[in-house]
C-alpha positions in Angstrom: -0.4 -0.1 0.2 2.7 1.6 0.8 3.7 1.9 -2.3 0.9 3.6 -4.0 0.7 7.2 -1.8 4.9 7.1 -1.7 5.4 7.3 -4.9 9.0 8.3 -5.9 9.6 12.1 -7.2 10.8 13.2 -10.7 14.0 15.1 -9.5 12.9 17.9 -12.0 10.6 18.4 -9.2 12.7 18.7 -5.6 13.7 22.4 -6.6 10.1 23.3 -7.1 9.4 21.6 -3.6 11.8 23.1 -1.8 10.2 26.3 -3.3 7.3 25.4 -2.0 7.9 24.4 1.2 10.2 27.9 1.7 7.4 29.9 0.8 4.8 28.1 3.4 7.4 28.7 6.2 7.0 32.5 5.8 3.7 32.0 5.4 2.9 30.8 8.1 5.6 33.2 10.2 2.8 36.3 8.5 -0.5 33.9 10.0 -1.3 30.4 10.3 -4.2 30.0 8.5 -1.5 30.9 5.5 0.6 28.0 6.7 -1.8 25.4 6.6 -3.1 27.0 2.3 1.4 26.8 2.0 1.2 23.2 3.2 -1.7 21.8 0.9 0.3 23.4 -1.9 3.6 21.9 -1.4 1.5 18.6 -0.7 0.4 19.0 -4.5 3.8 20.8 -5.9 4.7 16.8 -4.4 2.0 14.7 -5.8 2.3 17.0 -9.5 6.1 15.5 -9.6 5.5 12.0 -8.9 7.3 9.1 -11.1 5.8 6.4 -10.6 7.1 3.0 -12.1 4.9 0.7 -14.6 4.4 -2.2 -16.5 5.1 -1.9 -19.9 3.1 -4.9 -22.7 6.9 -5.9 -24.9 5.2 -7.2 -27.4 6.9 -5.9 -31.1 4.3 -3.7 -32.6 2.2 -2.5 -29.6 2.2 1.7 -29.1 1.5 2.5 -25.6 0.4 5.9 -24.6 3.0 8.4 -23.6 1.1 9.7 -20.9 -1.6 9.8 -18.3 -4.9 11.6 -18.9 -7.7 11.3 -21.4 -7.8 10.8 -25.6 -9.4 14.2 -26.7 -9.0 13.7 -30.2 -8.1 11.2 -32.2 -8.1 12.6 -36.6 -6.0 12.6 -38.7 -3.4 15.6 -38.9 0.0 16.6 -40.2 3.0 16.1 -38.3 4.7 20.2 -37.3 6.8 20.9 -40.3 10.0 20.9 -38.4 10.5 17.2 -38.0 11.2 17.2 -42.1 8.3 14.4 -42.0 6.4 15.9 -45.5 2.9 17.0 -46.2 0.9 14.1 -46.2 -1.5 13.1 -43.1 -1.4 10.5 -40.7 -4.0 9.0 -37.7 -3.0 11.5 -34.9 -3.6 10.3 -31.0 -4.1 13.5 -28.4 -3.9 12.9 -24.4 -4.9 16.0 -22.4 -3.3 15.8 -19.4 -4.9 17.9 -16.0 -2.5 19.7 -13.3 -3.5 16.4 -11.6 -2.0 13.9 -13.2 1.3 11.7 -13.4 3.8 14.1 -15.6 6.3 12.6 -17.2 5.6 11.2 -20.1 6.7 7.7 -22.2 8.5 6.7 -25.4 5.4 4.9 -27.1 7.4 2.2 -29.5 10.9 1.7 -28.9 13.3 2.3 -31.6 16.1 5.1 -32.5 15.6 9.1 -32.1 16.0 10.9 -35.6 15.7 14.7 -34.8 14.0 16.4 -31.5 13.0 19.9 -32.6 11.9 22.4 -30.5 9.1 25.7 -30.9 9.0 28.2 -28.9 5.1 29.2 -28.7 2.3 30.7 -27.0 0.1 29.0 -24.1 -3.3 28.7 -25.3 -5.4 25.9 -23.9 -4.0 22.5 -24.3 -7.2 21.3 -24.9 -7.9 23.3 -28.6 -7.3 22.7 -31.5 -5.4 25.8 -32.4 -2.4 24.4 -29.4 -1.3 21.9 -31.8 -0.2 24.4 -34.5 0.9 27.3 -31.9 1.4 26.6 -28.6 5.3 25.5 -27.4 6.7 22.3 -27.8 9.1 19.9 -28.2 8.9 16.7 -31.2 10.1 13.4 -31.6 10.5 12.1 -34.6 11.4 8.3 -34.2 12.3 4.7 -36.7 11.1 2.2 -35.2 12.4 -0.9 -34.4 10.7 -3.7 -35.8 11.8 -6.7 -37.8 10.2 -7.7 -41.0 11.0 -3.8 -42.0 14.0 -3.1 -44.2 13.1 0.6 -44.1 12.0 1.3 -40.7 9.0 2.8 -40.2 8.5 6.3 -38.8 6.5 7.7 -35.9 6.4 11.3 -34.2 5.3 12.7 -30.7 4.9 16.0 -29.2 5.1 17.6 -26.3 2.7 20.5 -26.2 2.2 22.7 -23.4 -0.6 24.0 -22.3 -2.1 27.1 -20.7 0.0 27.4 -16.8 3.2 24.7 -18.7 5.9 26.7 -18.6 8.8 24.2 -19.4 8.9 21.2 -21.6 12.0 18.9 -20.8 13.3 16.7 -23.5 15.5 13.9 -21.7 16.7 11.9 -24.8 19.0 13.2 -27.6 19.5 13.0 -31.3 20.4 9.5 -32.1 19.5 7.6 -29.1 17.9 4.3 -28.8 15.1 3.9 -26.7 13.2 1.8 -25.1 8.6 1.7 -25.1 7.9 2.7 -22.6 11.5 4.4 -21.0 11.0 7.7 -19.4 11.8 10.7 -22.5 10.6 13.6 -21.2 8.3 15.9 -18.6 5.9 18.7 -19.1 5.4 21.1 -15.9 1.7 22.4 -15.0 -1.2 21.0 -17.5 -0.1 20.4 -21.0 -1.2 17.5 -23.9 1.0 14.8 -26.6 0.1 14.0 -29.5 1.3 11.0 -31.0 1.0 10.4 -34.7 1.0 6.9 -36.0 2.2 5.9 -39.5 -0.6 4.9 -42.3 -3.0 2.6 -42.1 -2.3 2.1 -38.1 -6.3 2.2 -36.7 -6.4 3.7 -33.0 -7.2 0.9 -30.1 -8.8 3.5 -27.9 -11.7 6.7 -28.4 -12.0 9.6 -27.6 -12.9 10.2 -23.8 -10.6 7.1 -23.1 -7.8 6.9 -19.5 -4.7 6.7 -20.7 -1.6 5.2 -18.7 1.5 6.6 -19.4 3.3 3.1 -19.8 0.6 0.7 -20.0 -2.2 1.2 -21.9 -2.5 0.4 -26.0 -3.2 3.1 -28.3 -2.6 1.5 -31.7 -1.2 -2.1 -33.1 1.5 -1.8 -35.6 0.9 -5.8 -36.2 -2.5 -6.0 -35.5 -5.7 -6.1 -38.2 -8.7 -4.1 -35.8 -10.5 -1.8 -37.0 -10.6 1.9 -35.7 -12.9 1.3 -32.4 -15.9 3.1 -30.8 -16.9 3.2 -26.7 -20.0 4.0 -24.7 -20.2 5.3 -21.4 -21.4 3.1 -19.0 
């Protein structure tokens, strides 16, 4: 039970937790009610930067959710132009994270990082359509590690800053080999992650579905199942 409550904190969070804790002491010295408010905010900050382990399915071809959150949109879109993947639209899955979700992001597939591209931008609500075009973003182009393909297929996944997000962190480098479910980045305080699939791959999630980073299967490169539908029950 303790391993569910006392989950590890990501190192990127400790400076913020320290700032919140110092502010709490100062506020408490001014007025006790302010100290309690600061304590609650410090606890929330520690909760925000939690970094739990996940059990990632290992079969080749499974595409795993890169983020905790809700599948906000499933559509077709062109990958960010800075990734140089062409103008053709691809199947896209958008996962929206609120401020209470785990914000450590995980690689949806294993492979080699071909290109990284950061683009500064605005901070619209990440649930809006224009967020993918105008907001600050960090994009990753990945050559998929799979057998039976002389020319590796590629996917893209994009970290998009949200309304209150002010920092995107990416932990991988160009040329690096990464594994499915491996931690690759973090976005602070509300955001979303988009995944661009190879052409012809149908999503295995539906809009409104809750996902867990590193665990929820969102597509299968080797599957033949068509697009799923869902009902609220």
